[in-house]
N, C-alpha and C positions, 0 to 999 in steps of 0.2 A: 454371511448368517454370524458368523461370528463374530463382528463390526456389530451386530445386532444386538444379540444377546453377552456379549461382555462384560458387563455391569451386573447378571444378574445371573447369581451362581446356581439359580435352578431347577436351568435350563446346559442341555449336554451338545454339543453340535457332532453328528456321527457321522463317520465315512464309508458306515461299513455298506453299502452298496456297490460303493467301489474300490474299494476292498478286496470285498469274496464275488466281481463282477456278474453286480444280481444284475434278475432280468427288470427292477422298476418296477413292478409289481410292487401294489400294498403289501399283500400276501406273501410273499416270500422273503420283504425287510420286515415288517412282524414277527417269523418264523426263524430268522438268522436273530433280530436281536434278544429274543427271548434261547434260539440259540446258547448264545453268546453271555444274556447276565442270565442263569437260570432263577434267579432269585428273588428279582428284579420285577414287578406288577406293570404290568404297559397297558395303557387305553391310546387309543385315538383317536386326535384333536378333532372335529371341522364343524365350519359351520353350518347351521343351519340350513344355508341356502345351498353342500353343499350334499345335502344329506338325500335329496330326490334321485342325484344320478346318485348315488352306491350303488344301486341296483342293475347297474350300464360297466358298472368295473367290474375285473376277474375275480370270477369266484367268493364276491360278498357275502354266502352263505356261512365258505372257509373263515374268513374271515372274523365276522361277527360267536364262533365260533374261539376263536384262537385270542381277542379283546374283545373290554369294551370298546360304543365308540360313546362320545363326549361331546354330545354337540355345544360351541353355540350359540344359546337361544336371541337370535335375533328377532324383534316383532318381522311381521305377525304372528311366528310361529311359539307356538307352547304344546305342552305333552300331549295337553287334549284334543288339538288343534290334528295336531299330526297323525293318531292313533286317528282321527275319525273319514281321513283323506286317501284315499285309492291308493296313490303314488310309496305312500310309507305299507302299506294296511301287511306287503306280506312278511314282516321288521319281525322280530320275534322284541318285545318292547323291552324282556328286563334286560337284554346286553347292549343298550343306549339312554343312555341319559341328558336330560339335556341339563346344561347349568347354567345359569341365569351371570353373561359377563356385561361391562358397562360396552356400554355401546358406542364405538368409530366409525361416523359413516365413512369407510373409506377403503379402500378396497387395493389391494395387487393394482391390479390392472387400471384403474382412475390413476394413479402415483404413477405405472406407467403412459397411460395419456400425458398426464400435466407435464416430465419430464419431457417427453415427445412436442409438446402444445410449448414449449421451453418456459418455463414458468422460471419467475423469481427465485433464484438461493434464498435470500430469504424465506418465504414463503414456501419451501420443499426444509426446509429445513423446521419448519410446522410441523410438517408433513411425518417425518422418522429422521432418523441417529443424522443426527449431522458427519460423526462420521462414514458411514452409508453413505449420503445423499453426497461424499466425498468420491469415495469407490466406486461410485454411477459416475460421477463428473470426469477421470483420471480417467475410465477406460470406456468411455464414451457410449453407455450403456443408454439400450430404452431409446438409440435416435437412424 
């Protein structure tokens, strides 16, 4: 993560889960961040494809009470469609905000698969920052 965001001052990589030996549940991490940075306002960012899984997370109602959920909208999702879908009916939509994103037709799963399939380094550098690619390559990750 540090390599991926090193040129973006608006991001902070936190190791709060390791430092505080947290459970790994989103709710615990959110609460720890809010406690450490009481004057900050936090939101949780997910892709629209992940929103449907939120109801299976640990205490999703509590997560929604603690933070707003920012949903990176990818086709075919828009708020009107989400509100009418059964799987999202129980969510308080005042706590969920769709945020338009520039579309990148790529997922981390696809990147890992491409690495496993031994795509060329040039092609991989077009998908991820070269420092991240070098880190993955040096440690022989996803092989």
